C-alpha positions in Angstrom: -26.0 -15.2 3.7 -24.4 -11.9 2.7 -21.4 -11.8 0.3 -18.4 -9.5 0.3 -15.6 -9.0 -2.1 -12.3 -8.7 -0.3 -9.3 -7.6 -2.4 -5.7 -8.5 -1.6 -3.2 -6.3 -3.5 0.1 -7.5 -2.1 1.9 -9.0 0.9 1.3 -5.9 3.0 -2.5 -6.0 2.6 -2.4 -9.7 3.3 -0.5 -9.2 6.5 -2.7 -6.3 7.7 -6.1 -7.8 6.8 -5.9 -11.6 6.4 -3.3 -12.3 9.1 -4.9 -10.0 11.7 -8.4 -10.3 13.3 -10.1 -8.7 10.4 -10.5 -11.9 8.3 -11.3 -14.3 11.2 -13.9 -12.0 12.7 -15.6 -11.7 9.3 -15.5 -15.5 8.8 -17.1 -16.1 12.3 -20.0 -13.7 11.3 -21.1 -16.3 8.6 -20.3 -14.2 5.6 -19.5 -15.6 2.2 -16.1 -14.0 1.4 -14.7 -13.8 -2.1 -11.0 -13.0 -1.9 -9.9 -11.3 -5.2 -6.2 -11.7 -6.0 -3.7 -11.5 -9.0 -4.1 -14.6 -11.1 -0.6 -15.9 -10.5 -1.3 -16.2 -6.8 -4.6 -17.9 -6.8 -3.2 -21.3 -5.8 -1.3 -19.8 -2.8 -4.4 -18.1 -1.4 -6.7 -21.1 -2.0 -4.2 -23.3 -0.1 -3.9 -20.9 2.8 -7.2 -19.1 3.2 -9.9 -20.9 1.1 -12.7 -23.1 2.4 -16.4 -23.7 1.7 -17.3 -20.1 2.5 -14.1 -18.4 1.4 -13.6 -18.5 -2.3 -10.5 -17.3 -4.1 -11.0 -15.7 -7.5 -8.5 -14.2 -10.0 -8.7 -10.6 -11.0 -8.3 -9.6 -14.7 -5.2 -7.7 -15.6 -6.0 -4.1 -14.3 -3.3 -2.3 -16.2 -4.7 0.2 -18.8 -3.6 3.5 -20.4 -6.3 5.4 -18.5 -5.1 3.9 -15.2 -1.5 5.0 -15.8 -2.7 8.5 -16.8 -4.9 8.9 -13.7 -2.1 7.5 -11.4 0.2 10.2 -12.8 -2.5 12.9 -12.6 -3.5 11.7 -9.2 -0.2 11.8 -7.3 0.7 15.1 -8.9 -2.6 16.5 -7.7 -2.0 15.7 -4.0 -1.1 19.2 -2.5 1.6 18.1 0.0 5.3 18.8 0.5 5.9 15.1 0.1 4.7 15.2 -3.4 6.7 18.3 -4.2 9.8 16.3 -3.0 8.8 13.3 -5.1 8.3 15.4 -8.2 11.6 17.3 -7.9 13.5 14.1 -7.1 12.0 12.4 -10.3 13.0 15.4 -12.4 16.6 15.6 -11.0 17.4 11.9 -11.0 15.5 10.4 -13.9 14.2 12.2 -16.9 15.0 15.9 -16.4 12.2 16.6 -18.9 11.5 20.2 -18.2 8.2 20.3 -20.2 6.8 17.3 -18.3 8.0 18.9 -15.0 6.2 22.1 -15.8 3.0 20.3 -16.6 3.3 18.4 -13.3 3.7 21.8 -11.5 0.5 23.1 -13.2 -1.4 19.9 -12.1 0.0 20.5 -8.6 -1.2 24.1 -8.6 -4.8 23.0 -9.4 -4.5 20.2 -6.9 -4.9 22.7 -4.1 -8.5 23.2 -5.1 -11.3 20.7 -4.3 -13.1 21.7 -7.5 -10.2 20.3 -9.5 -10.0 17.1 -7.5 -13.7 16.5 -7.8 -13.4 17.2 -11.6 -10.8 14.5 -11.9 -13.0 12.0 -10.0 -15.9 12.9 -12.2 -13.9 12.1 -15.3 -12.5 8.9 -13.8 -16.0 7.7 -12.8 -17.4 8.2 -16.3 -14.7 6.3 -18.1 -16.3 3.3 -19.9 -15.1 0.2 -18.1 -16.6 -3.2 -17.3 -13.6 -4.4 -15.1 -14.6 -7.4 -13.0 -18.1 -7.4 -14.6 -18.3 -11.2 -14.7 -17.3 -11.5 -11.0 -20.0 -9.0 -10.0 -22.6 -10.8 -12.1 -21.6 -14.2 -10.7 -21.5 -13.4 -7.0 -23.7 -10.3 -6.6 -21.8 -9.0 -3.6 -23.4 -6.9 -0.9 -20.2 -5.0 -0.2 -16.7 -4.4 -1.7 -13.9 -4.1 0.9 -10.9 -2.7 -1.0 -8.0 -2.2 1.5 -5.5 -0.8 -1.0 -7.5 2.1 -2.4 -4.8 3.3 -4.9 -4.0 0.1 -6.8 -5.3 -0.2 -10.4 -7.3 -3.2 -9.3 -9.0 -1.5 -6.3 -9.6 1.7 -8.2 -11.4 -0.1 -11.0 -13.3 -2.4 -8.7 -14.4 0.6 -6.5 -15.6 2.4 -9.6 -17.6 -0.6 -10.8 -19.1 -1.2 -7.4 -20.2 2.4 -7.2 -21.8 2.3 -10.6 -23.7 -0.9 -9.6 -24.9 0.7 -6.3 -22.9 -1.8 -4.1 -21.6 -0.7 -0.7 -17.9 0.1 -0.5 -15.3 0.4 2.2 -11.6 1.1 1.7 -8.6 1.8 3.8 -5.5 3.9 3.5 -3.2 0.8 3.2 -0.3 2.5 5.0 -0.1 5.6 7.2 1.8 7.7 4.7 -0.4 7.0 1.6 -2.7 10.0 1.6 0.2 12.5 1.6 2.8 10.6 -0.5 1.2 8.6 -3.2 -2.6 7.9 -3.3 -5.1 10.3 -4.8 -8.6 9.3 -3.8 -9.9 8.9 -7.4 -13.0 7.0 -6.1 -14.6 8.0 -2.8 -15.8 4.9 -1.1 -18.8 5.0 1.3 -16.4 4.7 4.2 -12.6 5.0 4.6 -10.8 3.4 7.5 -7.6 5.1 8.7 -4.9 4.4 11.3 -4.8 7.6 13.3 -6.2 11.1 13.7 -3.6 12.5 11.4 -4.9 10.2 8.6 -8.4 11.2 9.4 -7.6 14.9 8.9 -5.8 14.0 5.7 -8.7 12.0 4.4 -11.0 15.0 5.0 -8.7 17.8 3.8 -6.9 16.1 0.9 -9.1 13.1 0.2 -12.3 15.1 0.3 -14.2 12.7 2.5 -16.9 13.9 4.9 -16.0 13.5 8.6 -18.8 11.0 9.1 -17.3 8.8 6.4 -13.9 8.4 8.1 -13.3 5.9 10.9 -10.1 5.7 13.0 -9.3 2.1 13.8 -5.5 1.8 14.7 -3.0 -0.6 13.2 -4.3 -4.2 12.9 -0.8 -5.5 12.3 0.2 -4.3 15.8 -2.6 -6.3 17.5 -0.4 -9.4 17.8 2.1 -7.4 19.9 -0.3 -7.5 22.8 -0.4 -11.3 22.9 2.1 -12.4 25.5 2.1 -16.1 24.5 3.9 -15.4 21.2 7.1 -14.2 22.9 10.1 -16.5 23.5 12.4 -16.0 26.4 15.6 -14.0 25.8 17.6 -17.2 26.0 15.4 -19.0 23.5 15.4 -16.1 21.0 19.1 -15.5 21.1 19.7 -19.2 20.5 17.4 -19.1 17.6 19.1 -16.2 15.8 22.6 -17.3 16.9 23.2 -14.3 19.2 25.5 -14.0 22.2 23.3 -13.5 25.4 26.2 -11.6 27.0 25.9 -8.8 24.5 23.4 -6.1 23.9 21.3 -6.4 20.7 20.4 -3.8 18.2 17.7 -4.4 15.6 18.8 -2.7 12.4 16.1 -2.4 9.7 17.9 -2.2 6.4 15.6 -0.4 3.9 17.1 -1.5 0.6 19.2 0.5 -1.9 16.2 2.2 -3.5 15.8 4.3 -0.3 19.3 4.4 1.1 22.0 3.5 -1.3 24.7 4.1 1.4 23.1 1.9 4.0 26.1 -0.5 3.8 28.4 2.4 4.7 26.4 3.2 7.8 26.8 -0.4 8.8 30.5 -0.3 8.1 30.8 2.8 10.3 28.9 1.0 13.1 31.1 -2.1 12.8 34.2 0.1 13.1 32.8 1.9 16.1 32.1 -1.5 17.8 35.6 -2.8 16.9 37.3 0.5 18.1 35.5 0.4 21.4 33.5 3.6 20.7 30.3 1.7 21.7 30.4 1.4 25.5 28.8 -2.0 25.8 29.5 -5.3 24.1 27.1 -5.2 21.1 25.7 -7.3 18.2 23.5 -6.2 15.4 20.5 -8.1 14.0 20.2 -6.7 10.4 16.7 -7.2 9.1 16.5 -6.7 5.4 13.4 -5.4 3.6 11.7 -8.4 2.0 11.0 -6.4 -1.2 14.2 -4.7 -2.0 17.9 -5.7 -2.6 20.6 -4.1 -0.5 24.4 -3.9 -0.8 24.5 -4.5 2.9 23.9 -8.2 2.2 27.5 -8.3 1.1 28.7 -7.6 4.6 28.0 -11.2 5.7 30.9 -12.6 7.6 31.5 -9.4 9.6 31.7 -10.0 13.3 28.9 -8.7 15.4 26.4 -8.8 12.5 23.6 -11.3 12.3 21.6 -11.3 9.0 17.8 -11.8 8.7 15.8 -11.7 5.5 12.1 -12.0 6.5 9.1 -13.0 4.4 8.1 -15.9 2.3 8.4 -15.8 -1.5 5.5 -17.0 -3.5 7.6 -17.7 -6.5 10.6 -20.0 -6.0 13.9 -18.1 -6.4 12.3 -14.6 -6.3 14.6 -13.6 -3.4 17.6 -14.0 -5.7 16.3 -11.7 -8.4 14.4 -8.8 -6.8 14.7 -6.4 -9.7 11.6 -5.3 -11.7 8.3 -3.8 -10.8 6.4 -7.1 -10.3 8.9 -8.4 -7.8 7.3 -6.4 -5.0 4.3 -8.7 -5.2 6.2 -11.9 -5.0 6.5 -12.0 -1.2 4.3 -12.3 1.8 4.5 -12.6 5.6 3.5 -15.9 7.2 2.3 -16.0 10.8 5.8 -17.3 11.6 7.4 -14.2 10.1 5.1 -11.9 12.0 5.9 -13.6 15.3 9.6 -13.5 14.5 9.4 -9.7 13.9 7.6 -9.3 17.2 10.3 -11.2 19.1 13.1 -9.3 17.2 11.7 -6.0 18.5 10.8 -7.2 22.0 14.3 -8.6 22.6 16.3 -5.7 21.1 17.8 -2.9 23.3 17.6 -0.3 20.5 16.0 -0.3 17.1 17.5 1.6 14.1 15.8 2.4 10.8 15.7 4.8 7.8 12.4 6.7 7.8 10.4 3.5 8.3 7.2 2.3 9.9 9.5 0.3 12.2 9.6 3.4 14.4 5.9 2.8 15.2 6.5 -0.9 15.8 9.3 -0.1 18.2 7.2 2.5 20.0 4.6 -0.2 20.8 7.3 -1.9 22.9 8.7 1.4 24.2 12.0 0.6 22.5 14.5 3.4 21.8 14.7 4.4 18.1 17.6 5.9 16.3 16.9 7.2 12.8 19.5 7.3 10.0 19.7 10.8 8.6 23.1 10.7 7.0 24.6 9.0 3.9 27.3 6.8 5.1 30.7 8.3 4.4 29.3 10.6 1.7 28.7 14.4 1.9 25.7 14.9 -0.4 23.6 17.9 -1.3 20.0 18.2 -0.1 18.4 16.5 -3.1 20.7 13.5 -2.9 20.7 13.1 0.8 18.5 10.8 2.8 17.9 13.6 5.3 15.2 15.2 3.1 13.0 12.2 3.5 12.3 13.2 7.1 10.6 16.4 6.0 7.6 14.5 4.6 4.4 15.1 6.4 3.9 11.7 8.0 7.4 11.7 9.4 7.2 15.2 10.6 4.4 13.9 12.8 6.8 11.4 14.2 9.6 13.9 14.8 7.4 16.4 16.6 6.7 13.8 19.3 10.3 13.6 20.4 10.0 9.8 20.4 13.0 9.1 18.1 16.4 10.6 17.6 17.6 11.6 14.1 21.4 11.0 13.6 22.8 13.4 11.0 26.3 12.0 11.1 28.2 9.0 12.3 29.4 10.7 15.5 25.8 11.5 16.5 24.8 8.0 15.5 27.3 6.5 17.9 26.4 9.0 20.7 22.7 8.2 20.5 23.4 4.5 20.6 25.5 4.9 23.7 23.0 7.2 25.3 20.1 4.7 24.8 22.2 1.7 25.9 23.1 3.5 29.1 19.5 4.7 29.7 16.8 2.9 27.8 14.1 5.1 29.4 15.5 8.1 27.6 12.8 9.8 25.5 10.2 7.4 26.9 7.8 10.3 27.3 8.2 11.1 23.6 7.5 7.5 22.7 4.3 7.6 24.8 3.2 10.7 22.9 4.0 8.9 19.6 1.9 5.9 20.6 -1.0 8.2 21.6 -0.9 10.4 18.5 0.2 8.0 15.7 -0.8 4.5 16.8 -4.2 5.4 18.3 -4.6 2.4 20.5 -2.5 -0.6 21.5 -5.3 -2.7 22.7 -5.1 -5.7 20.3 -8.5 -4.8 18.9 -7.8 -2.8 15.7 -8.6 -5.8 13.4 -11.8 -6.4 15.3 -12.8 -2.8 14.9 -12.4 -3.0 11.1 -14.5 -6.2 10.9 -17.2 -4.7 13.1 -17.5 -1.6 10.9 -17.9 -3.8 7.9 -20.5 -5.9 9.7 -22.4 -2.9 11.0 -22.5 -1.4 7.5 -23.9 -4.7 6.2 -26.4 -4.5 9.1 -25.3 -7.8 10.5 
């Protein structure tokens, strides 16, 4: 029986890899699977995923000075406009440390050269480290599957596995990672990506060879192809307390960290509904981000608004105190949460978000998408406005398809909503292009593709 290490970094990697067909397909193949998680969550994962052939083991604390240094060096090394934006934003909004900013610019300059990137990887690889040594000695895995790539845990485990000659497979975690945050400080034997854009990025920025990169699609979208999960419109509207006589908008609230004026956008939408500027009776299902607090939550009690905070918190009361770096790890999606999201999109007439993956989710269902590109009632400069976010590489790929409309002020916002309510097929061709270019395949088999690649690499 072959053994694999399977790391779970957070609720996102759980959703994509454990709650899709990746994990069940590997289980059916007869592997011994060791799921490696943060110590505080061992009991949760044992209760939900453990059995005689699936063991849950805690990982040692992965934070170290060298990891923080290489994280800083790594993201500054990525030669993209997204990183330029991130670096400038950090300078303007936080420290305004000119010397540090200059050093980051120098690192960025060298980041354009593969020689520099490989030099950083060489240094990182030769750092003395025995992270996870006891686990490797105890289980002697045949393969490490590290679906986060850029976490401290996955980086150190990948390095250790490579030193021990163990096969390694990683993933990009999310479709923006290679251009916005994750330097490939350890090159795995294979990297699995969501679409052809990611493949090009993995080769050109991540320095992988073409034969090492496999395009698999989005495993978290597989469930959208299963007709049995969908409620009738009547059932779903009753469940969320909606009026079946009104149109429904699904509004994905991103949290104040991304859009601090999101509540003003909603106030503007509420006023437009009340003033009759929206041409159809309308209600808004506001879906909060499970990780981040939002001032929009204080709008409860407004007519036409229905509130929904998805996710399950692994620590009781975490949803009431979402501040602090570790809070982002305290939530996960259960199967019930995933099915609820699918129904929320399926039964919406329009979806609205702020530079979110929700655009791709909506495109699976061919649902119109309006993107928020303005700052509520504020008139902000470029470096303070949300509009700049849409210039990042991964979202420029979205905008070029014509599959979503970017509202740059409240009037455009209302006009786009009215246009889509009157004609839902508007921009359908753009959404088709979006599906083809960014989602790869909507066939319900992305998770299975990942598992088969792992099994083939193990020669099973």
